[in-house]
TORKOLLO-249059 format. One record per residue (C-alpha): residue in three letters; x, y, z. Coordinates in nm, 3 decimals. Example, Ala and Ser with C-alpha at 12.3 -4.5 7.8 and 13.67 -1.06 7.14 Angstrom:
2
(ALA (1.230 -0.450 0.780))
(SER (1.367 -0.106 0.714))
//
This chain:
55
(MET (0.000 0.000 0.000))
(THR (0.111 0.353 -0.065))
(GLU (0.144 0.604 0.217))
(GLN (-0.174 0.776 0.093))
(GLN (-0.368 0.448 0.098))
(LEU (-0.246 0.375 0.451))
(ARG (-0.366 0.718 0.569))
(GLU (-0.702 0.663 0.401))
(GLN (-0.736 0.327 0.575))
(GLU (-0.655 0.489 0.911))
(PHE (-0.922 0.752 0.841))
(GLN (-1.172 0.479 0.753))
(ILE (-1.096 0.294 1.077))
(ALA (-1.152 0.613 1.277))
(ARG (-1.482 0.670 1.096))
(TYR (-1.604 0.317 1.177))
(ARG (-1.498 0.359 1.542))
(ARG (-1.711 0.675 1.568))
(LEU (-2.006 0.491 1.414))
(GLU (-1.953 0.202 1.654))
(ARG (-1.987 0.442 1.950))
(GLU (-2.298 0.609 1.809))
(VAL (-2.503 0.308 1.700))
(THR (-2.760 0.161 1.935))
(ASP (-2.843 -0.161 1.750))
(PRO (-2.639 -0.446 1.904))
(LEU (-2.607 -0.627 1.570))
(ALA (-2.478 -0.312 1.400))
(VAL (-2.222 -0.262 1.680))
(CYS (-2.104 -0.621 1.639))
(LEU (-2.073 -0.588 1.261))
(LEU (-1.889 -0.257 1.287))
(HIS (-1.651 -0.406 1.543))
(SER (-1.576 -0.696 1.307))
(ILE (-1.510 -0.455 1.020))
(ILE (-1.275 -0.251 1.240))
(GLU (-1.083 -0.561 1.345))
(GLU (-1.040 -0.670 0.983))
(LEU (-0.922 -0.326 0.872))
(GLU (-0.679 -0.303 1.163))
(ALA (-0.538 -0.648 1.087))
(GLU (-0.486 -0.549 0.724))
(LEU (-0.318 -0.226 0.830))
(ARG (-0.088 -0.410 1.075))
(ARG (0.006 -0.650 0.796))
(ASP (0.091 -0.364 0.560))
(ARG (0.251 -0.144 0.826))
(PRO (0.400 -0.364 1.103))
(ASP (0.488 -0.064 1.322))
(TRP (0.121 0.046 1.335))
(HIS (-0.047 -0.017 1.671))
(GLY (-0.356 0.197 1.635))
(LEU (-0.511 0.422 1.892))
(ARG (-0.830 0.334 2.070))
(ASP (-1.067 0.625 2.130))
//
């Protein structure tokens, strides 16, 4: 991934985290959490020094 793509992925993760906090439907929260985990795993694979920041 290019540096720009990595930044976009980080932005997307942050966006999904915000949604996860705002949603009230338990199924939606679970699905968003799964999406976040997958995106973070992909980012860690492409950028091993990335640890992410939890809000």
